[in-house]
C-alpha positions in Angstrom: 50.6 -42.1 -19.2 49.4 -40.6 -15.9 46.8 -42.5 -13.9 43.6 -40.6 -12.8 44.0 -39.8 -9.1 41.2 -41.4 -6.9 42.2 -40.1 -3.6 43.0 -36.7 -2.2 46.7 -36.4 -1.8 46.2 -34.4 1.5 43.5 -36.4 3.5 43.2 -39.7 1.4 39.4 -39.2 0.9 37.8 -40.3 -2.4 37.9 -37.6 -5.0 35.0 -36.8 -7.5 35.2 -35.4 -11.1 34.3 -31.9 -11.3 34.8 -31.0 -15.1 35.5 -32.7 -18.4 36.6 -31.3 -21.5 36.5 -32.3 -25.3 40.0 -32.0 -26.6 38.7 -32.0 -30.1 36.0 -29.1 -29.9 36.8 -27.6 -26.6 33.2 -28.4 -25.2 33.6 -28.4 -21.2 31.0 -30.1 -18.9 31.0 -29.0 -15.3 29.3 -30.8 -12.4 30.0 -33.2 -9.6 30.4 -36.7 -10.7 31.2 -40.1 -8.8 34.0 -42.0 -10.4 33.1 -45.5 -11.8 33.8 -48.3 -9.1 36.4 -49.8 -11.2 38.4 -46.5 -11.6 38.8 -46.7 -7.8 41.0 -49.8 -7.9 44.6 -49.8 -8.0 46.4 -49.6 -11.3 47.7 -53.3 -10.6 44.1 -54.5 -10.0 42.9 -52.8 -13.1 45.6 -54.3 -15.1 44.8 -57.8 -13.6 41.1 -57.3 -14.6 42.1 -56.3 -18.1 44.2 -59.4 -18.5 41.3 -61.4 -17.0 39.0 -60.2 -19.6 41.2 -60.6 -22.5 41.9 -64.2 -21.3 38.1 -64.6 -21.5 37.8 -65.1 -17.8 40.2 -68.0 -17.6 41.9 -68.2 -14.5 44.1 -71.0 -15.8 45.3 -68.8 -18.6 45.8 -65.9 -16.3 48.0 -68.0 -13.9 50.0 -69.2 -17.0 50.5 -65.6 -18.2 51.6 -64.2 -14.9 53.8 -67.2 -13.9 51.6 -67.8 -10.8 49.7 -70.8 -9.3 46.0 -71.0 -10.0 45.1 -70.7 -6.3 47.3 -67.5 -6.1 45.2 -66.1 -9.0 41.9 -67.3 -7.6 42.6 -65.4 -4.3 43.8 -62.3 -6.1 40.6 -62.3 -7.9 38.5 -63.0 -4.8 40.4 -60.0 -3.1 39.6 -57.7 -5.9 35.9 -58.8 -5.9 35.7 -58.0 -2.0 37.3 -54.4 -2.8 34.6 -53.9 -5.5 31.8 -55.0 -3.2 33.0 -52.6 -0.5 33.2 -49.8 -2.8 29.8 -50.3 -4.0 28.3 -50.8 -0.6 30.2 -47.4 0.3 28.7 -45.6 -2.7 25.1 -46.9 -2.0 25.4 -45.7 1.6 26.4 -42.4 0.5 23.6 -42.1 -2.0 21.0 -43.1 0.7 22.4 -40.5 3.0 22.1 -37.8 0.4 18.4 -38.5 -0.2 
């Protein structure tokens, strides 16, 4: 399955969603929409978070599933958290500039 692109292939800027379509009835929605913060994470980070949620937030369980040490998994989660915070800060800053 193809992943939703989150960066412009030419300049690497973040992209926005311009239109959506319902494949069932053909309804189209046009506009300029921000992607959710989690959609902006790499596929690898998204997969990590899905596994984390399925493991009920147990880093010990994730470490076992991934064959990694607990500290490695903890560091990986901390890095993802920092990327999420940075993306939220950037999004909030852009919203304030648009006002």
